[in-house]
All heavy atoms as a GROMACS GRO file, in nm:
protein
  591
    1ASN      N    1   2.236  -0.028  -0.656
    1ASN     CA    2   2.223   0.012  -0.515
    1ASN      C    3   2.086   0.072  -0.492
    1ASN      O    4   2.038   0.148  -0.583
    1ASN     CB    5   2.334   0.115  -0.483
    1ASN     CG    6   2.361   0.117  -0.335
    1ASN    OD1    7   2.312   0.032  -0.263
    1ASN    ND2    8   2.443   0.210  -0.292
    2ILE      N    9   2.019   0.040  -0.387
    2ILE     CA   10   1.881   0.086  -0.367
    2ILE      C   11   1.868   0.122  -0.222
    2ILE      O   12   1.916   0.048  -0.131
    2ILE     CB   13   1.787  -0.017  -0.413
    2ILE    CG1   14   1.641   0.020  -0.382
    2ILE    CG2   15   1.811  -0.157  -0.353
    2ILE    CD1   16   1.538  -0.070  -0.444
    3SER      N   17   1.805   0.230  -0.187
    3SER     CA   18   1.793   0.273  -0.050
    3SER      C   19   1.666   0.352  -0.031
    3SER      O   20   1.605   0.405  -0.122
    3SER     CB   21   1.910   0.361  -0.008
    3SER     OG   22   1.915   0.475  -0.085
    4VAL      N   23   1.622   0.360   0.096
    4VAL     CA   24   1.498   0.429   0.133
    4VAL      C   25   1.535   0.545   0.220
    4VAL      O   26   1.615   0.533   0.318
    4VAL     CB   27   1.396   0.339   0.211
    4VAL    CG1   28   1.277   0.413   0.254
    4VAL    CG2   29   1.362   0.221   0.121
    5SER      N   30   1.476   0.664   0.198
    5SER     CA   31   1.492   0.772   0.292
    5SER      C   32   1.351   0.818   0.333
    5SER      O   33   1.254   0.804   0.257
    5SER     CB   34   1.570   0.892   0.233
    5SER     OG   35   1.509   0.928   0.112
    6ILE      N   36   1.341   0.872   0.452
    6ILE     CA   37   1.216   0.926   0.506
    6ILE      C   38   1.226   1.076   0.514
    6ILE      O   39   1.322   1.130   0.559
    6ILE     CB   40   1.188   0.870   0.645
    6ILE    CG1   41   1.199   0.716   0.649
    6ILE    CG2   42   1.061   0.919   0.700
    6ILE    CD1   43   1.183   0.650   0.784
    7ASN      N   44   1.123   1.144   0.461
    7ASN     CA   45   1.128   1.287   0.467
    7ASN      C   46   1.102   1.333   0.607
    7ASN      O   47   1.034   1.264   0.686
    7ASN     CB   48   1.023   1.354   0.375
    7ASN     CG   49   0.886   1.354   0.435
    7ASN    OD1   50   0.843   1.260   0.506
    7ASN    ND2   51   0.814   1.461   0.415
    8GLY      N   52   1.156   1.446   0.640
    8GLY     CA   53   1.140   1.493   0.780
    8GLY      C   54   1.229   1.412   0.874
    8GLY      O   55   1.253   1.298   0.849
    9SER      N   56   1.278   1.477   0.978
    9SER     CA   57   1.364   1.400   1.070
    9SER      C   58   1.296   1.405   1.203
    9SER      O   59   1.202   1.479   1.229
    9SER     CB   60   1.500   1.470   1.076
    9SER     OG   61   1.478   1.602   1.110
   10GLY      N   62   1.349   1.320   1.290
   10GLY     CA   63   1.299   1.322   1.423
   10GLY      C   64   1.173   1.233   1.435
   10GLY      O   65   1.142   1.148   1.349
   11GLU      N   66   1.098   1.261   1.536
   11GLU     CA   67   0.986   1.184   1.578
   11GLU      C   68   0.873   1.195   1.479
   11GLU      O   69   0.836   1.308   1.434
   11GLU     CB   70   0.937   1.225   1.714
   11GLU     CG   71   0.854   1.125   1.785
   11GLU     CD   72   0.925   1.064   1.903
   11GLU    OE1   73   1.045   1.095   1.924
   11GLU    OE2   74   0.861   0.994   1.970
   12ILE      N   75   0.808   1.079   1.445
   12ILE     CA   76   0.686   1.089   1.367
   12ILE      C   77   0.572   1.073   1.467
   12ILE      O   78   0.569   0.982   1.546
   12ILE     CB   79   0.683   0.974   1.265
   12ILE    CG1   80   0.797   0.988   1.165
   12ILE    CG2   81   0.547   0.967   1.192
   12ILE    CD1   82   0.821   0.862   1.082
   13VAL      N   83   0.477   1.167   1.458
   13VAL     CA   84   0.364   1.158   1.552
   13VAL      C   85   0.238   1.130   1.472
   13VAL      O   86   0.228   1.172   1.350
   13VAL     CB   87   0.353   1.289   1.637
   13VAL    CG1   88   0.470   1.295   1.730
   13VAL    CG2   89   0.345   1.411   1.552
   14GLU      N   90   0.139   1.077   1.540
   14GLU     CA   91   0.009   1.051   1.472
   14GLU      C   92  -0.052   1.170   1.407
   14GLU      O   93  -0.043   1.281   1.468
   14GLU     CB   94  -0.090   0.991   1.575
   14GLU     CG   95  -0.101   0.841   1.562
   14GLU     CD   96  -0.210   0.777   1.645
   14GLU    OE1   97  -0.183   0.758   1.763
   14GLU    OE2   98  -0.322   0.757   1.596
   15GLY      N   99  -0.102   1.152   1.291
   15GLY     CA  100  -0.161   1.265   1.221
   15GLY      C  101  -0.061   1.331   1.119
   15GLY      O  102  -0.103   1.406   1.030
   16ASP      N  103   0.068   1.303   1.137
   16ASP     CA  104   0.171   1.356   1.041
   16ASP      C  105   0.151   1.291   0.902
   16ASP      O  106   0.092   1.186   0.891
   16ASP     CB  107   0.312   1.321   1.087
   16ASP     CG  108   0.365   1.415   1.191
   16ASP    OD1  109   0.288   1.503   1.234
   16ASP    OD2  110   0.478   1.396   1.235
   17SER      N  111   0.199   1.362   0.804
   17SER     CA  112   0.209   1.288   0.671
   17SER      C  113   0.356   1.260   0.654
   17SER      O  114   0.452   1.341   0.691
   17SER     CB  115   0.159   1.377   0.561
   17SER     OG  116   0.229   1.495   0.550
   18VAL      N  117   0.386   1.137   0.601
   18VAL     CA  118   0.517   1.091   0.590
   18VAL      C  119   0.540   1.049   0.448
   18VAL      O  120   0.451   0.991   0.385
   18VAL     CB  121   0.543   0.971   0.688
   18VAL    CG1  122   0.673   0.908   0.659
   18VAL    CG2  123   0.534   1.017   0.829
   19THR      N  124   0.656   1.085   0.395
   19THR     CA  125   0.690   1.039   0.260
   19THR      C  126   0.814   0.950   0.263
   19THR      O  127   0.917   0.995   0.320
   19THR     CB  128   0.716   1.159   0.169
   19THR    OG1  129   0.603   1.240   0.175
   19THR    CG2  130   0.735   1.121   0.024
   20LEU      N  131   0.807   0.834   0.204
   20LEU     CA  132   0.919   0.747   0.186
   20LEU      C  133   0.967   0.758   0.047
   20LEU      O  134   0.885   0.751  -0.049
   20LEU     CB  135   0.883   0.595   0.220
   20LEU     CG  136   0.824   0.573   0.360
   20LEU    CD1  137   0.792   0.430   0.370
   20LEU    CD2  138   0.926   0.616   0.465
   21ASN      N  139   1.096   0.769   0.029
   21ASN     CA  140   1.155   0.794  -0.104
   21ASN      C  141   1.250   0.676  -0.138
   21ASN      O  142   1.336   0.648  -0.056
   21ASN     CB  143   1.232   0.924  -0.102
   21ASN     CG  144   1.253   0.983  -0.244
   21ASN    OD1  145   1.218   0.915  -0.336
   21ASN    ND2  146   1.311   1.097  -0.247
   22CYS      N  147   1.232   0.617  -0.247
   22CYS     CA  148   1.318   0.505  -0.289
   22CYS      C  149   1.415   0.554  -0.392
   22CYS      O  150   1.370   0.598  -0.497
   22CYS     CB  151   1.232   0.389  -0.343
   22CYS     SG  152   1.327   0.242  -0.381
   23SER      N  153   1.538   0.542  -0.367
   23SER     CA  154   1.639   0.579  -0.470
   23SER      C  155   1.705   0.453  -0.521
   23SER      O  156   1.757   0.372  -0.440
   23SER     CB  157   1.742   0.674  -0.421
   23SER     OG  158   1.809   0.627  -0.316
   24SER      N  159   1.703   0.437  -0.647
   24SER     CA  160   1.758   0.319  -0.717
   24SER      C  161   1.843   0.371  -0.830
   24SER      O  162   1.792   0.450  -0.912
   24SER     CB  163   1.653   0.226  -0.762
   24SER     OG  164   1.704   0.137  -0.858
   25ASP      N  165   1.967   0.329  -0.841
   25ASP     CA  166   2.052   0.373  -0.953
   25ASP      C  167   2.057   0.268  -1.072
   25ASP      O  168   2.149   0.263  -1.138
   25ASP     CB  169   2.190   0.414  -0.905
   25ASP     CG  170   2.256   0.304  -0.828
   25ASP    OD1  171   2.205   0.188  -0.840
   25ASP    OD2  172   2.360   0.325  -0.767
   26SER      N  173   1.955   0.184  -1.074
   26SER     CA  174   1.958   0.077  -1.166
   26SER      C  175   1.944   0.132  -1.309
   26SER      O  176   1.876   0.231  -1.334
   26SER     CB  177   1.845  -0.026  -1.141
   26SER     OG  178   1.723   0.048  -1.135
   27ASN      N  179   2.001   0.059  -1.402
   27ASN     CA  180   1.992   0.094  -1.542
   27ASN      C  181   1.975  -0.031  -1.619
   27ASN      O  182   2.054  -0.126  -1.605
   27ASN     CB  183   2.132   0.160  -1.584
   27ASN     CG  184   2.117   0.238  -1.710
   27ASN    OD1  185   2.004   0.255  -1.759
   27ASN    ND2  186   2.230   0.277  -1.769
   28PRO      N  187   1.870  -0.049  -1.696
   28PRO     CA  188   1.762   0.052  -1.720
   28PRO      C  189   1.680   0.078  -1.599
   28PRO      O  190   1.684  -0.002  -1.502
   28PRO     CB  191   1.676  -0.014  -1.829
   28PRO     CG  192   1.697  -0.164  -1.805
   28PRO     CD  193   1.841  -0.177  -1.763
   29PRO      N  194   1.605   0.193  -1.596
   29PRO     CA  195   1.526   0.229  -1.477
   29PRO      C  196   1.435   0.112  -1.436
   29PRO      O  197   1.386   0.041  -1.524
   29PRO     CB  198   1.449   0.351  -1.525
   29PRO     CG  199   1.524   0.411  -1.635
   29PRO     CD  200   1.595   0.296  -1.701
   30ALA      N  201   1.417   0.104  -1.311
   30ALA     CA  202   1.344  -0.015  -1.258
   30ALA      C  203   1.198   0.035  -1.217
   30ALA      O  204   1.171   0.145  -1.192
   30ALA     CB  205   1.412  -0.072  -1.138
   31GLU      N  206   1.114  -0.068  -1.221
   31GLU     CA  207   0.979  -0.049  -1.152
   31GLU      C  208   1.009  -0.058  -1.005
   31GLU      O  209   1.075  -0.147  -0.955
   31GLU     CB  210   0.888  -0.165  -1.189
   31GLU     CG  211   0.852  -0.169  -1.332
   31GLU     CD  212   0.743  -0.072  -1.365
   31GLU    OE1  213   0.644  -0.069  -1.288
   31GLU    OE2  214   0.751  -0.004  -1.468
   32ILE      N  215   0.948   0.036  -0.929
   32ILE     CA  216   0.960   0.036  -0.783
   32ILE      C  217   0.830  -0.013  -0.717
   32ILE      O  218   0.720   0.037  -0.751
   32ILE     CB  219   0.996   0.178  -0.734
   32ILE    CG1  220   1.120   0.231  -0.805
   32ILE    CG2  221   1.014   0.178  -0.583
   32ILE    CD1  222   1.251   0.168  -0.769
   33SER      N  223   0.842  -0.109  -0.628
   33SER     CA  224   0.728  -0.153  -0.546
   33SER      C  225   0.761  -0.133  -0.401
   33SER      O  226   0.875  -0.150  -0.360
   33SER     CB  227   0.697  -0.296  -0.572
   33SER     OG  228   0.668  -0.321  -0.707
   34TRP      N  229   0.662  -0.100  -0.323
   34TRP     CA  230   0.676  -0.083  -0.178
   34TRP      C  231   0.610  -0.196  -0.101
   34TRP      O  232   0.505  -0.242  -0.137
   34TRP     CB  233   0.611   0.049  -0.134
   34TRP     CG  234   0.692   0.169  -0.185
   34TRP    CD1  235   0.668   0.237  -0.295
   34TRP    CD2  236   0.800   0.228  -0.116
   34TRP    NE1  237   0.761   0.342  -0.302
   34TRP    CE2  238   0.847   0.334  -0.196
   34TRP    CE3  239   0.866   0.203   0.004
   34TRP    CZ2  240   0.954   0.415  -0.160
   34TRP    CZ3  241   0.974   0.280   0.041
   34TRP    CH2  242   1.018   0.388  -0.042
   35PHE      N  243   0.679  -0.237   0.005
   35PHE     CA  244   0.626  -0.344   0.089
   35PHE      C  245   0.628  -0.301   0.232
   35PHE      O  246   0.722  -0.242   0.280
   35PHE     CB  247   0.706  -0.477   0.068
   35PHE     CG  248   0.690  -0.533  -0.060
   35PHE    CD1  249   0.766  -0.494  -0.170
   35PHE    CD2  250   0.594  -0.636  -0.081
   35PHE    CE1  251   0.749  -0.549  -0.295
   35PHE    CE2  252   0.574  -0.692  -0.208
   35PHE     CZ  253   0.646  -0.650  -0.312
   36LYS      N  254   0.526  -0.334   0.303
   36LYS     CA  255   0.515  -0.321   0.451
   36LYS      C  256   0.527  -0.463   0.503
   36LYS      O  257   0.429  -0.539   0.478
   36LYS     CB  258   0.398  -0.250   0.502
   36LYS     CG  259   0.392  -0.239   0.653
   36LYS     CD  260   0.265  -0.181   0.695
   36LYS     CE  261   0.260  -0.180   0.844
   36LYS     NZ  262   0.127  -0.167   0.903
   37GLY      N  263   0.638  -0.506   0.560
   37GLY     CA  264   0.652  -0.645   0.589
   37GLY      C  265   0.658  -0.714   0.459
   37GLY      O  266   0.732  -0.681   0.363
   38GLU      N  267   0.575  -0.815   0.436
   38GLU     CA  268   0.566  -0.889   0.314
   38GLU      C  269   0.448  -0.839   0.227
   38GLU      O  270   0.422  -0.898   0.127
   38GLU     CB  271   0.546  -1.037   0.344
   38GLU     CG  272   0.659  -1.092   0.422
   38GLU     CD  273   0.795  -1.085   0.352
   38GLU    OE1  274   0.804  -1.119   0.230
   38GLU    OE2  275   0.889  -1.036   0.409
   39THR      N  276   0.375  -0.736   0.270
   39THR     CA  277   0.259  -0.693   0.199
   39THR      C  278   0.291  -0.583   0.106
   39THR      O  279   0.348  -0.482   0.139
   39THR     CB  280   0.154  -0.645   0.303
   39THR    OG1  281   0.138  -0.746   0.404
   39THR    CG2  282   0.021  -0.614   0.233
   40PHE      N  283   0.246  -0.594  -0.020
   40PHE     CA  284   0.261  -0.491  -0.122
   40PHE      C  285   0.175  -0.374  -0.084
   40PHE      O  286   0.048  -0.392  -0.063
   40PHE     CB  287   0.222  -0.555  -0.255
   40PHE     CG  288   0.217  -0.449  -0.369
   40PHE    CD1  289   0.338  -0.401  -0.426
   40PHE    CD2  290   0.095  -0.396  -0.411
   40PHE    CE1  291   0.335  -0.309  -0.526
   40PHE    CE2  292   0.096  -0.303  -0.508
   40PHE     CZ  293   0.216  -0.258  -0.567
   41VAL      N  294   0.228  -0.256  -0.080
   41VAL     CA  295   0.141  -0.141  -0.041
   41VAL      C  296   0.140  -0.031  -0.148
   41VAL      O  297   0.067   0.064  -0.127
   41VAL     CB  298   0.184  -0.080   0.097
   41VAL    CG1  299   0.152  -0.177   0.208
   41VAL    CG2  300   0.334  -0.045   0.098
   42GLY      N  301   0.224  -0.036  -0.243
   42GLY     CA  302   0.222   0.072  -0.347
   42GLY      C  303   0.338   0.060  -0.444
   42GLY      O  304   0.425  -0.020  -0.427
   43SER      N  305   0.334   0.145  -0.544
   43SER     CA  306   0.439   0.145  -0.642
   43SER      C  307   0.480   0.287  -0.672
   43SER      O  308   0.415   0.385  -0.643
   43SER     CB  309   0.392   0.071  -0.769
   43SER     OG  310   0.272   0.127  -0.815
   44GLY      N  311   0.593   0.301  -0.743
   44GLY     CA  312   0.639   0.432  -0.776
   44GLY      C  313   0.757   0.464  -0.674
   44GLY      O  314   0.773   0.406  -0.571
   45ARG      N  315   0.839   0.568  -0.714
   45ARG     CA  316   0.955   0.598  -0.632
   45ARG      C  317   0.921   0.655  -0.500
   45ARG      O  318   0.995   0.646  -0.401
   45ARG     CB  319   1.038   0.708  -0.703
   45ARG     CG  320   1.122   0.647  -0.806
   45ARG     CD  321   1.213   0.745  -0.878
   45ARG     NE  322   1.293   0.674  -0.972
   45ARG     CZ  323   1.406   0.614  -0.936
   45ARG    NH1  324   1.457   0.627  -0.822
   45ARG    NH2  325   1.469   0.542  -1.028
   46ILE      N  326   0.801   0.714  -0.486
   46ILE     CA  327   0.770   0.780  -0.359
   46ILE      C  328   0.639   0.717  -0.307
   46ILE      O  329   0.544   0.691  -0.380
   46ILE     CB  330   0.747   0.935  -0.388
   46ILE    CG1  331   0.875   1.000  -0.422
   46ILE    CG2  332   0.679   0.999  -0.266
   46ILE    CD1  333   0.870   1.140  -0.463
   47TYR      N  334   0.644   0.685  -0.181
   47TYR     CA  335   0.528   0.633  -0.110
   47TYR      C  336   0.488   0.725   0.004
   47TYR      O  337   0.565   0.751   0.089
   47TYR     CB  338   0.563   0.489  -0.050
   47TYR     CG  339   0.449   0.433   0.017
   47TYR    CD1  340   0.329   0.400  -0.048
   47TYR    CD2  341   0.456   0.395   0.154
   47TYR    CE1  342   0.225   0.344   0.026
   47TYR    CE2  343   0.351   0.338   0.228
   47TYR     CZ  344   0.233   0.319   0.160
   47TYR     OH  345   0.131   0.256   0.223
   48SER      N  346   0.372   0.779  -0.012
   48SER     CA  347   0.325   0.886   0.085
   48SER      C  348   0.217   0.831   0.172
   48SER      O  349   0.127   0.752   0.126
   48SER     CB  350   0.263   1.005   0.011
   48SER     OG  351   0.366   1.073  -0.058
   49ILE      N  352   0.223   0.858   0.304
   49ILE     CA  353   0.121   0.823   0.394
   49ILE      C  354   0.068   0.957   0.452
   49ILE      O  355   0.149   1.030   0.515
   49ILE     CB  356   0.169   0.740   0.510
   49ILE    CG1  357   0.237   0.610   0.455
   49ILE    CG2  358   0.059   0.698   0.603
   49ILE    CD1  359   0.315   0.528   0.560
   50SER      N  360  -0.062   0.994   0.429
   50SER     CA  361  -0.106   1.107   0.495
   50SER      C  362  -0.184   1.068   0.621
   50SER      O  363  -0.248   0.957   0.619
   50SER     CB  364  -0.198   1.190   0.402
   50SER     OG  365  -0.296   1.109   0.354
   51LYS      N  366  -0.179   1.148   0.718
   51LYS     CA  367  -0.244   1.114   0.842
   51LYS      C  368  -0.201   0.978   0.896
   51LYS      O  369  -0.277   0.883   0.898
   51LYS     CB  370  -0.397   1.118   0.828
   51LYS     CG  371  -0.454   1.251   0.797
   51LYS     CD  372  -0.569   1.278   0.885
   51LYS     CE  373  -0.653   1.404   0.849
   51LYS     NZ  374  -0.572   1.525   0.850
   52ILE      N  375  -0.078   0.969   0.935
   52ILE     CA  376  -0.019   0.846   0.983
   52ILE      C  377  -0.083   0.809   1.123
   52ILE      O  378  -0.118   0.894   1.197
   52ILE     CB  379   0.135   0.848   0.989
   52ILE    CG1  380   0.191   0.712   0.976
   52ILE    CG2  381   0.181   0.926   1.113
   52ILE    CD1  382   0.335   0.719   0.927
   53SER      N  383  -0.099   0.677   1.141
   53SER     CA  384  -0.150   0.632   1.272
   53SER      C  385  -0.070   0.514   1.314
   53SER      O  386   0.019   0.466   1.237
   53SER     CB  387  -0.301   0.590   1.260
   53SER     OG  388  -0.310   0.477   1.186
   54SER      N  389  -0.090   0.464   1.435
   54SER     CA  390  -0.014   0.352   1.486
   54SER      C  391  -0.034   0.232   1.400
   54SER      O  392   0.055   0.145   1.394
   54SER     CB  393  -0.054   0.322   1.630
   54SER     OG  394  -0.191   0.301   1.633
   55ASP      N  395  -0.136   0.223   1.321
   55ASP     CA  396  -0.166   0.113   1.230
   55ASP      C  397  -0.048   0.110   1.125
   55ASP      O  398  -0.026   0.004   1.062
   55ASP     CB  399  -0.291   0.131   1.152
   55ASP     CG  400  -0.415   0.112   1.240
   55ASP    OD1  401  -0.400   0.066   1.355
   55ASP    OD2  402  -0.525   0.146   1.190
   56HIS      N  403   0.014   0.219   1.102
   56HIS     CA  404   0.123   0.220   0.997
   56HIS      C  405   0.254   0.183   1.050
   56HIS      O  406   0.353   0.174   0.973
   56HIS     CB  407   0.132   0.367   0.937
   56HIS     CG  408   0.012   0.404   0.859
   56HIS    ND1  409  -0.083   0.496   0.909
   56HIS    CD2  410  -0.037   0.368   0.737
   56HIS    CE1  411  -0.180   0.519   0.822
   56HIS    NE2  412  -0.153   0.433   0.718
   57SER      N  413   0.264   0.161   1.178
   57SER     CA  414   0.396   0.114   1.238
   57SER      C  415   0.442  -0.017   1.169
   57SER      O  416   0.354  -0.102   1.137
   57SER     CB  417   0.389   0.096   1.387
   57SER     OG  418   0.366   0.215   1.449
   58GLY      N  419   0.566  -0.027   1.144
   58GLY     CA  420   0.619  -0.150   1.092
   58GLY      C  421   0.740  -0.123   1.006
   58GLY      O  422   0.799  -0.016   1.001
   59GLU      N  423   0.782  -0.227   0.939
   59GLU     CA  424   0.899  -0.221   0.846
   59GLU      C  425   0.861  -0.204   0.708
   59GLU      O  426   0.779  -0.279   0.651
   59GLU     CB  427   0.984  -0.346   0.861
   59GLU     CG  428   1.060  -0.357   0.988
   59GLU     CD  429   1.179  -0.463   0.975
   59GLU    OE1  430   1.164  -0.546   0.888
   59GLU    OE2  431   1.267  -0.453   1.051
   60TYR      N  432   0.919  -0.104   0.643
   60TYR     CA  433   0.892  -0.076   0.503
   60TYR      C  434   1.020  -0.097   0.417
   60TYR      O  435   1.127  -0.066   0.466
   60TYR     CB  436   0.844   0.067   0.482
   60TYR     CG  437   0.708   0.098   0.542
   60TYR    CD1  438   0.688   0.115   0.679
   60TYR    CD2  439   0.598   0.096   0.465
   60TYR    CE1  440   0.566   0.139   0.736
   60TYR    CE2  441   0.466   0.120   0.515
   60TYR     CZ  442   0.459   0.138   0.649
   60TYR     OH  443   0.326   0.162   0.705
   61LYS      N  444   0.994  -0.145   0.301
   61LYS     CA  445   1.117  -0.148   0.210
   61LYS      C  446   1.058  -0.132   0.072
   61LYS      O  447   0.940  -0.156   0.036
   61LYS     CB  448   1.191  -0.282   0.226
   61LYS     CG  449   1.113  -0.400   0.180
   61LYS     CD  450   1.194  -0.528   0.209
   61LYS     CE  451   1.108  -0.656   0.174
   61LYS     NZ  452   1.170  -0.778   0.211
   62CYS      N  453   1.149  -0.093  -0.021
   62CYS     CA  454   1.116  -0.087  -0.162
   62CYS      C  455   1.193  -0.191  -0.238
   62CYS      O  456   1.301  -0.236  -0.196
   62CYS     CB  457   1.140   0.055  -0.221
   62CYS     SG  458   1.305   0.117  -0.223
   63LYS      N  459   1.140  -0.234  -0.347
   63LYS     CA  460   1.201  -0.336  -0.430
   63LYS      C  461   1.204  -0.278  -0.576
   63LYS      O  462   1.105  -0.218  -0.620
   63LYS     CB  463   1.110  -0.461  -0.428
   63LYS     CG  464   1.166  -0.576  -0.517
   63LYS     CD  465   1.058  -0.688  -0.518
   63LYS     CE  466   1.062  -0.775  -0.396
   63LYS     NZ  467   1.115  -0.909  -0.414
   64SER      N  468   1.321  -0.284  -0.632
   64SER     CA  469   1.326  -0.240  -0.774
   64SER      C  470   1.335  -0.366  -0.862
   64SER      O  471   1.406  -0.464  -0.829
   64SER     CB  472   1.455  -0.150  -0.794
   64SER     OG  473   1.570  -0.221  -0.796
   65ILE      N  474   1.260  -0.360  -0.977
   65ILE     CA  475   1.258  -0.478  -1.062
   65ILE      C  476   1.286  -0.423  -1.205
   65ILE      O  477   1.212  -0.333  -1.251
   65ILE     CB  478   1.120  -0.545  -1.058
   65ILE    CG1  479   1.094  -0.588  -0.916
   65ILE    CG2  480   1.119  -0.662  -1.153
   65ILE    CD1  481   0.946  -0.626  -0.890
   66ASN      N  482   1.387  -0.479  -1.267
   66ASN     CA  483   1.404  -0.454  -1.410
   66ASN      C  484   1.446  -0.584  -1.478
   66ASN      O  485   1.438  -0.691  -1.420
   66ASN     CB  486   1.501  -0.335  -1.436
   66ASN     CG  487   1.642  -0.368  -1.397
   66ASN    OD1  488   1.682  -0.484  -1.367
   66ASN    ND2  489   1.726  -0.269  -1.389
   67GLU      N  490   1.484  -0.570  -1.606
   67GLU     CA  491   1.515  -0.699  -1.675
   67GLU      C  492   1.630  -0.775  -1.615
   67GLU      O  493   1.647  -0.889  -1.648
   67GLU     CB  494   1.537  -0.663  -1.825
   67GLU     CG  495   1.660  -0.574  -1.844
   67GLU     CD  496   1.645  -0.497  -1.972
   67GLU    OE1  497   1.539  -0.439  -2.004
   67GLU    OE2  498   1.749  -0.482  -2.043
   68HIS      N  499   1.709  -0.707  -1.532
   68HIS     CA  500   1.826  -0.779  -1.474
   68HIS      C  501   1.786  -0.850  -1.342
   68HIS      O  502   1.864  -0.920  -1.286
   68HIS     CB  503   1.937  -0.683  -1.448
   68HIS     CG  504   1.986  -0.616  -1.571
   68HIS    ND1  505   2.034  -0.690  -1.681
   68HIS    CD2  506   1.996  -0.483  -1.611
   68HIS    CE1  507   2.069  -0.605  -1.779
   68HIS    NE2  508   2.044  -0.486  -1.733
   69GLY      N  509   1.665  -0.824  -1.299
   69GLY     CA  510   1.626  -0.890  -1.178
   69GLY      C  511   1.566  -0.795  -1.070
   69GLY      O  512   1.543  -0.683  -1.108
   70ALA      N  513   1.551  -0.840  -0.949
   70ALA     CA  514   1.496  -0.762  -0.841
   70ALA      C  515   1.596  -0.740  -0.735
   70ALA      O  516   1.678  -0.825  -0.705
   70ALA     CB  517   1.372  -0.837  -0.788
   71LYS      N  518   1.585  -0.627  -0.674
   71LYS     CA  519   1.667  -0.589  -0.558
   71LYS      C  520   1.582  -0.534  -0.452
   71LYS      O  521   1.498  -0.447  -0.475
   71LYS     CB  522   1.772  -0.482  -0.596
   71LYS     CG  523   1.892  -0.531  -0.677
   71LYS     CD  524   2.002  -0.430  -0.680
   71LYS     CE  525   2.109  -0.468  -0.782
   71LYS     NZ  526   2.134  -0.361  -0.871
   72ASP      N  527   1.604  -0.569  -0.328
   72ASP     CA  528   1.533  -0.510  -0.211
   72ASP      C  529   1.623  -0.415  -0.141
   72ASP      O  530   1.744  -0.434  -0.133
   72ASP     CB  531   1.502  -0.619  -0.109
   72ASP     CG  532   1.381  -0.703  -0.157
   72ASP    OD1  533   1.333  -0.680  -0.265
   72ASP    OD2  534   1.343  -0.789  -0.075
   73SER      N  535   1.565  -0.303  -0.099
   73SER     CA  536   1.632  -0.210  -0.009
   73SER      C  537   1.644  -0.268   0.128
   73SER      O  538   1.569  -0.367   0.162
   73SER     CB  539   1.563  -0.077  -0.005
   73SER     OG  540   1.439  -0.090   0.067
   74ASP      N  541   1.720  -0.208   0.217
   74ASP     CA  542   1.708  -0.233   0.357
   74ASP      C  543   1.581  -0.184   0.404
   74ASP      O  544   1.520  -0.093   0.351
   74ASP     CB  545   1.824  -0.162   0.439
   74ASP     CG  546   1.959  -0.226   0.408
   74ASP    OD1  547   1.962  -0.343   0.372
   74ASP    OD2  548   2.062  -0.153   0.426
   75ALA      N  549   1.530  -0.248   0.510
   75ALA     CA  550   1.400  -0.203   0.564
   75ALA      C  551   1.421  -0.084   0.655
   75ALA      O  552   1.520  -0.066   0.718
   75ALA     CB  553   1.336  -0.317   0.643
   76VAL      N  554   1.322   0.008   0.650
   76VAL     CA  555   1.318   0.119   0.746
   76VAL      C  556   1.196   0.093   0.838
   76VAL      O  557   1.095   0.043   0.792
   76VAL     CB  558   1.305   0.256   0.684
   76VAL    CG1  559   1.431   0.290   0.605
   76VAL    CG2  560   1.184   0.270   0.595
   77THR      N  561   1.213   0.125   0.961
   77THR     CA  562   1.108   0.097   1.060
   77THR      C  563   1.034   0.228   1.098
   77THR      O  564   1.107   0.322   1.135
   77THR     CB  565   1.162   0.027   1.181
   77THR    OG1  566   1.231  -0.093   1.148
   77THR    CG2  567   1.054  -0.005   1.283
   78LEU      N  568   0.908   0.228   1.084
   78LEU     CA  569   0.833   0.344   1.140
   78LEU      C  570   0.772   0.304   1.276
   78LEU      O  571   0.712   0.196   1.285
   78LEU     CB  572   0.711   0.378   1.044
   78LEU     CG  573   0.749   0.430   0.909
   78LEU    CD1  574   0.626   0.468   0.827
   78LEU    CD2  575   0.845   0.546   0.915
   79ASN      N  576   0.799   0.388   1.379
   79ASN     CA  577   0.740   0.366   1.505
   79ASN      C  578   0.644   0.485   1.530
   79ASN      O  579   0.695   0.596   1.540
   79ASN     CB  580   0.848   0.365   1.615
   79ASN     CG  581   0.930   0.240   1.600
   79ASN    OD1  582   0.879   0.130   1.587
   79ASN    ND2  583   1.060   0.260   1.614
   80ILE      N  584   0.513   0.456   1.539
   80ILE     CA  585   0.421   0.566   1.564
   80ILE      C  586   0.350   0.532   1.697
   80ILE      O  587   0.299   0.430   1.713
   80ILE     CB  588   0.322   0.580   1.457
   80ILE    CG1  589   0.390   0.626   1.328
   80ILE    CG2  590   0.218   0.686   1.497
   80ILE    CD1  591   0.427   0.514   1.242
   0.00000   0.00000   0.00000
């Protein structure tokens, strides 16, 4: 099971910093990659954006990859 949570609740406004957290209960532990749409944007469990702008709007998801294969999380949408 793999899911994304966004730190902070409510409205995201320009200039905020936003942290996306990927939780994966895969065993063995998986490599985590982040995608905005189809574009790879980072790796690791946590993806941070400091000083967010409207350029960052879009759908984000994380993908976990281990020897058993790859799993995608549901996408979360950032609207700035």
